[in-house]
C-alpha positions in Angstrom: -54.3 -44.8 -113.8 -57.0 -46.8 -112.1 -56.1 -50.0 -113.7 -52.9 -52.1 -113.0 -49.9 -50.3 -114.4 -48.1 -53.4 -115.4 -49.9 -56.5 -117.1 -48.1 -59.8 -116.9 -49.1 -62.7 -119.3 -48.3 -65.9 -117.4 -48.5 -67.1 -113.8 -45.5 -69.3 -113.9 -42.3 -68.9 -111.9 -41.2 -65.9 -114.0 -44.5 -64.0 -114.0 -45.0 -64.6 -110.1 -41.6 -63.6 -109.4 -42.1 -60.4 -111.4 -45.4 -59.6 -109.7 -43.8 -60.0 -106.2 -40.9 -57.7 -107.3 -43.3 -55.1 -108.6 -45.3 -55.3 -105.4 -42.2 -54.9 -103.4 -41.2 -51.6 -105.1 -44.7 -50.3 -105.0 -46.0 -50.9 -108.5 -49.5 -52.2 -109.3 -49.7 -55.2 -111.6 -52.2 -58.0 -112.6 -51.0 -61.6 -113.6 -53.2 -63.2 -116.3 -52.8 -67.0 -116.0 -54.4 -69.4 -118.8 -55.0 -72.1 -116.3 -58.4 -72.1 -114.6 -56.9 -73.2 -111.3 -53.4 -72.9 -109.9 -52.1 -76.3 -109.4 -48.6 -77.8 -108.3 -47.6 -79.3 -111.8 -44.3 -80.6 -112.7 -41.4 -82.5 -110.9 -37.9 -81.3 -109.9 -35.9 -78.2 -110.9 -32.8 -76.6 -109.5 -32.6 -73.0 -108.5 -29.1 -71.7 -108.5 -27.5 -69.3 -105.9 -27.9 -66.2 -108.1 -31.7 -66.7 -108.1 -31.8 -67.8 -104.3 -30.2 -64.6 -103.6 -33.1 -62.7 -105.3 -35.6 -64.8 -103.5 -34.1 -63.9 -100.2 -34.3 -60.3 -101.1 -38.0 -60.9 -101.7 -38.3 -62.2 -98.2 -38.6 -65.8 -99.3 -36.4 -67.6 -96.8 -34.9 -70.9 -96.1 -37.9 -71.7 -94.0 -40.3 -71.4 -96.9 -37.8 -73.0 -99.3 -37.3 -76.1 -97.1 -41.1 -76.8 -97.4 -40.7 -77.2 -101.1 -37.3 -78.5 -101.6 -33.8 -79.2 -100.1 -30.6 -77.4 -100.4 -28.0 -79.2 -102.9 -24.8 -80.2 -101.4 -22.9 -81.6 -104.4 -23.0 -81.6 -108.3 -21.5 -84.7 -110.0 -21.0 -86.2 -113.4 -20.6 -89.9 -113.4 -19.4 -92.1 -116.3 -21.2 -95.1 -117.9 -18.9 -97.3 -115.9 -20.1 -95.7 -112.6 -16.8 -93.8 -112.0 -16.6 -90.0 -111.2 -15.8 -87.6 -114.0 -16.3 -84.5 -112.0 -17.7 -83.6 -108.5 -17.8 -80.5 -106.5 -19.6 -78.9 -103.6 -22.6 -76.7 -104.3 -24.4 -73.7 -102.5 -23.1 -72.8 -99.1 -20.7 -75.8 -99.1 -19.0 -74.4 -102.1 -18.5 -70.9 -100.4 -21.5 -69.1 -101.9 -23.3 -66.6 -99.7 -26.5 -68.2 -100.7 -27.6 -71.9 -101.0 -28.6 -73.7 -104.2 -32.1 -75.5 -103.9 -33.6 -78.5 -105.6 -37.3 -78.1 -105.4 -40.5 -79.5 -106.7 -41.4 -77.2 -109.4 -45.2 -77.1 -108.8 -44.8 -76.7 -105.0 -42.3 -73.8 -105.6 -44.7 -72.1 -108.0 -47.5 -72.5 -105.5 -45.2 -70.9 -102.8 -44.7 -67.9 -105.1 -48.5 -67.7 -105.8 -49.5 -67.9 -102.0 -46.9 -65.2 -101.1 -48.1 -62.9 -103.9 -51.9 -63.4 -102.9 -51.0 -62.8 -99.1 -49.1 -59.6 -99.9 -51.1 -58.1 -102.9 -54.6 -59.7 -102.6 -56.6 -62.1 -104.5 -57.1 -59.8 -107.5 -53.3 -60.0 -108.2 -53.8 -63.0 -110.3 -56.7 -63.8 -112.7 -57.0 -67.5 -113.6 -58.7 -68.7 -116.8 -57.4 -65.6 -118.8 -54.9 -66.2 -121.5 -53.3 -63.3 -123.2 -53.5 -63.9 -126.9 -51.8 -60.6 -128.2 -51.4 -56.9 -127.7 -52.1 -53.5 -129.2 -49.8 -50.6 -128.7 -52.0 -47.5 -128.1 -51.3 -44.0 -129.4 -50.8 -42.6 -125.9 -47.9 -45.0 -125.3 -49.9 -47.5 -123.2 -50.6 -51.1 -124.3 -53.7 -53.2 -124.3 -53.5 -56.9 -123.7 -56.0 -58.9 -125.7 -57.3 -61.7 -123.3 -59.3 -64.9 -124.0 -61.3 -66.3 -121.1 -62.0 -69.8 -120.2 -65.7 -69.4 -120.8 -65.0 -68.4 -124.5 -65.4 -64.6 -124.0 -62.7 -62.0 -124.8 -61.7 -58.8 -123.2 -59.0 -56.1 -123.1 -56.8 -54.8 -120.4 -54.9 -51.7 -120.7 -51.7 -50.8 -118.7 -48.5 -48.8 -118.9 -46.5 -52.0 -119.8 -47.2 -55.7 -120.7 -44.6 -58.4 -119.9 -44.9 -61.6 -121.8 -44.1 -64.4 -119.3 -46.2 -67.0 -121.1 -43.7 -69.7 -121.6 -42.2 -71.4 -124.8 -45.5 -71.1 -126.7 -45.8 -67.5 -125.7 -48.5 -65.6 -127.9 -46.7 -62.3 -126.9 -43.6 -63.5 -128.5 -45.5 -64.9 -131.5 -46.7 -61.4 -132.2 -43.5 -59.7 -131.6 -41.6 -62.2 -133.8 -44.3 -63.4 -136.3 -41.6 -65.0 -138.5 -39.7 -66.9 -135.7 -38.6 -70.5 -136.5 -40.7 -73.3 -135.1 -39.7 -74.9 -131.6 -36.5 -76.8 -132.1 -36.0 -80.6 -131.0 -32.6 -81.9 -131.0 -33.6 -85.6 -130.7 -33.4 -86.0 -127.1 -36.6 -87.7 -125.3 -36.8 -87.3 -121.5 -38.8 -89.5 -119.2 -39.4 -87.8 -115.8 -40.8 -88.7 -112.5 -40.2 -89.1 -108.8 -39.7 -91.9 -106.4 -39.6 -92.3 -102.6 -36.1 -93.6 -101.9 -32.8 -93.1 -99.9 -30.8 -90.3 -101.4 -27.2 -91.3 -102.8 -23.9 -89.9 -102.2 -24.0 -86.8 -99.8 -27.7 -87.2 -99.4 -28.1 -84.2 -101.3 -26.4 -84.7 -104.6 -27.3 -83.9 -108.2 -26.0 -86.6 -110.2 -25.7 -86.9 -114.0 -24.8 -90.5 -115.0 -24.1 -92.0 -118.4 -23.1 -90.5 -121.7 -24.1 -87.4 -123.6 -26.5 -89.3 -125.6 -27.8 -91.8 -122.9 -28.0 -90.7 -119.3 -29.8 -90.3 -116.0 -30.2 -87.4 -113.9 -31.1 -88.0 -110.1 -31.4 -85.7 -107.2 -33.6 -85.3 -104.0 -36.3 -82.4 -103.8 -37.3 -83.1 -100.2 -35.7 -83.6 -96.9 -35.5 -87.3 -95.7 -38.4 -88.6 -93.6 -38.1 -90.6 -90.4 -37.1 -93.7 -92.3 -34.3 -91.7 -94.3 -36.2 -91.6 -97.5 -36.7 -88.5 -99.6 -38.6 -87.8 -102.7 -36.1 -88.3 -105.5 -36.5 -86.6 -108.9 -35.1 -88.6 -111.9 -34.9 -87.8 -115.5 -34.0 -90.5 -118.0 -32.7 -89.2 -121.3 -32.1 -90.8 -124.7 -31.0 -89.3 -127.9 -32.8 -90.8 -131.0 -32.7 -90.2 -134.7 -34.5 -87.0 -135.4 -37.9 -88.0 -136.9 -39.3 -85.1 -139.1 -42.9 -86.7 -138.8 -43.0 -86.0 -135.0 -44.3 -82.9 -133.5 -42.5 -82.5 -130.3 -44.2 -79.3 -129.2 -47.4 -81.5 -128.7 -45.7 -84.2 -126.4 -46.2 -84.4 -122.8 -47.9 -87.6 -121.8 -47.9 -90.1 -119.0 -46.4 -93.4 -119.9 -45.8 -96.7 -118.4 -42.4 -97.3 -116.7 -41.9 -100.4 -118.9 -42.2 -98.3 -122.0 -38.6 -97.1 -121.6 -36.9 -98.6 -118.5 -35.2 -101.3 -120.9 -33.0 -98.5 -122.2 -31.4 -98.4 -118.8 -31.0 -101.9 -117.8 -27.2 -101.5 -117.9 -27.2 -98.7 -115.3 -26.5 -101.0 -112.4 -23.7 -100.2 -109.8 -22.9 -101.3 -106.3 -24.1 -97.7 -105.2 -27.2 -97.6 -107.3 -29.6 -99.8 -109.3 -31.3 -97.5 -111.8 -33.7 -100.2 -113.2 -34.9 -101.1 -109.9 -35.3 -97.4 -108.8 -37.3 -96.7 -112.1 -39.7 -99.6 -111.3 -40.4 -98.3 -107.7 -41.6 -95.0 -109.4 -45.6 -94.9 -109.5 -45.8 -92.6 -112.6 -43.6 -91.2 -115.6 -44.0 -88.5 -118.1 -42.6 -88.3 -121.5 -41.5 -85.1 -123.2 -38.9 -83.8 -125.6 -36.0 -81.7 -124.8 -36.9 -78.5 -126.7 -35.9 -74.9 -127.0 -36.3 -71.9 -129.4 -33.5 -70.1 -131.4 -32.5 -66.9 -129.5 -34.7 -63.9 -130.4 -32.8 -60.8 -131.7 -34.9 -58.6 -129.4 -37.2 -59.0 -126.3 -38.8 -55.6 -126.4 -41.4 -53.9 -128.6 -42.0 -50.4 -127.0 -44.1 -51.0 -123.9 -43.9 -54.9 -124.3 -41.3 -57.2 -123.2 -40.6 -60.8 -122.9 -39.0 -62.7 -120.0 -38.4 -66.3 -118.9 -39.1 -69.1 -121.4 -41.1 -66.5 -123.6 -37.8 -64.7 -124.1 -35.2 -67.6 -123.8 -36.5 -71.1 -123.6 -33.5 -73.4 -123.2 -32.5 -76.9 -122.6 -32.6 -78.0 -119.1 -28.9 -79.2 -119.3 -27.6 -76.3 -117.1 -30.5 -76.3 -114.4 -31.0 -72.5 -114.9 -34.2 -72.0 -116.8 -36.2 -71.2 -113.7 -33.3 -69.4 -112.1 -32.9 -67.0 -115.1 -36.6 -66.3 -115.0 -36.2 -65.2 -111.5 -33.2 -62.9 -112.4 -35.2 -61.5 -115.4 -37.9 -60.5 -113.0 -35.5 -58.9 -110.6 -33.7 -57.1 -113.5 -37.0 -55.6 -114.8 -37.7 -54.3 -111.3 -34.3 -52.7 -111.0 -34.6 -51.0 -114.4 -38.1 -49.7 -113.6 -36.6 -48.1 -110.4 -33.8 -46.5 -112.6 -35.9 -45.4 -115.5 -39.6 -45.3 -114.3 -42.4 -47.2 -115.7 -41.5 -46.8 -119.3 -40.2 -48.4 -122.5 -36.9 -47.0 -121.5 -36.9 -49.3 -118.6 -37.6 -52.3 -120.8 -35.0 -51.4 -123.3 -32.3 -51.1 -120.4 -33.4 -54.6 -119.3 -33.1 -56.0 -122.9 -29.7 -54.3 -123.2 -28.4 -56.0 -119.9 -29.6 -59.4 -120.6 -30.7 -60.4 -124.0 -27.1 -61.1 -125.6 -25.7 -62.9 -122.7 -28.6 -65.0 -122.1 -29.3 -65.9 -125.8 -25.5 -67.0 -125.8 -26.5 -69.3 -122.7 -29.3 -70.7 -124.7 -26.9 -71.9 -127.4 -24.5 -73.2 -124.8 -27.1 -75.3 -123.1 -28.0 -76.6 -126.6 -24.5 -77.8 -126.7 -25.2 -79.8 -123.5 -24.2 -77.1 -121.0 -22.0 -78.5 -118.3 -23.1 -82.1 -119.5 -20.8 -81.2 -122.5 -18.0 -82.9 -120.2 -19.6 -86.1 -121.1 -19.2 -85.3 -124.9 -15.3 -84.8 -124.2 -15.1 -88.0 -122.3 -16.9 -89.9 -125.0 -14.6 -88.4 -127.7 -11.6 -89.4 -125.8 -12.2 -92.9 -124.5 -15.7 -93.9 -125.8 -17.0 -93.2 -122.3 -15.3 -95.7 -120.1 -12.1 -95.1 -118.3 -10.0 -96.4 -115.3 -8.4 -93.0 -114.5 -10.3 -89.9 -115.3 -7.1 -87.9 -114.8 -5.5 -89.6 -117.7 -8.5 -88.8 -119.9 -9.6 -85.4 -118.8 -7.3 -83.7 -116.3 -8.7 -82.0 -113.2 -7.5 -78.5 -114.2 -9.3 -78.8 -117.6 -12.5 -80.0 -116.0 -12.3 -77.2 -113.6 -11.9 -74.6 -116.3 -14.9 -76.1 -118.3 -17.2 -75.8 -115.3 -16.0 -72.3 -114.3 -16.7 -71.1 -117.9 -20.2 -72.5 -117.7 -20.8 -70.8 -114.3 -19.6 -67.4 -115.7 -21.9 -67.8 -118.7 -24.8 -68.6 -116.5 -24.3 -65.8 -114.1 -23.3 -67.8 -110.9 -19.6 -67.5 -110.8 -18.8 -67.6 -107.1 -16.5 -64.6 -106.7 -18.4 -62.3 -109.0 -21.8 -63.3 -107.5 -20.6 -63.0 -103.8 -19.2 -59.6 -104.4 -22.1 -58.2 -106.5 -24.4 -55.6 -104.9 -28.2 -56.4 -104.6 -30.0 -56.2 -107.9 -32.6 -54.1 -105.9 -31.5 -52.2 -103.0 -33.3 -52.9 -99.7 -36.4 -50.6 -99.2 -36.1 -49.2 -102.9 -39.5 -47.9 -103.9 -40.7 -46.1 -107.1 -41.2 -42.4 -106.5 -44.8 -41.5 -106.0 
């Protein structure tokens, strides 16, 4: 076959991780990206140790990751009165064999993009090309239907098509034409960054407030010579569901004063949230949305991955991590079953059910569900958290989430590589 063997719809974190994986195992591919130019969009995300392991196996090391983020040292939940509910070390300091990283999403995506171009050449990614659908051919191959930025259309044919085209995936829409609309649970998020001094350990992920009214704060860069880092913040508020709104259309820049008043009470001797927000130069408003789990991710030679397969609330900080893991699992199944629908079916069998369960767990606030428990038991304020929510119960709650999300420490540290070093497709 002279054309790429695998077609990838979408050049986000999942699609680029898959392309790097396919190049690593010796398989040709092309990424079709709707944007006309690759730009570093977005703000902060966390990449869990299970995904960092995969990035290391792709040859993306701490030197590269330090250019786009910072290793996380702590994960903490703090009540509305400023007192700790739960705190634990993360990454290497927790005993993982790999770190956890907090990164600038756009900078991380561009790192993946540059790495792919360096390894596979500029033809590996075709910007300005949106996959709008597919057609399964009689010989078992698949044709991707492509719309170009200039208004023209074309088709590309390959052995497989992977839909990595996000929550609005056209590939998923064809695979599941009767799927329910995007789901909004009433949470509005305002997101931005500010140059400031990191709190607590200097590299802590802090969730502060209640399950309906909270801040998330963590650095996404190393401190500069003045001790200041780029701090990612997310201000979240649950409002009454308004059926007249169309949350899938939201994503707009807003003024800080449009929402900062909701967080006037978040003032403590160790953090002044209103002051921090007002030092930010820009903020973006968007809804916390997901999709109901899909009953299947594969249609013969076509598969979904990343947000196209399992768009989830960001409450567990694992959307990007799962996209990387998806990519590596697809690569592993291709090595085991060849470039075939059987490989995609094996990938679906491995991940669809547990990740669909994770989508629902995150919809229930994921690890932030501890805030729900505190609210139910004491209204969100307390003098002694042990009297409200004993340490053993808190630890059990978090351990259950880590197991569901695929980064339980003992299991992950003991697991063999998803793709063995040097593994290549025969021929």
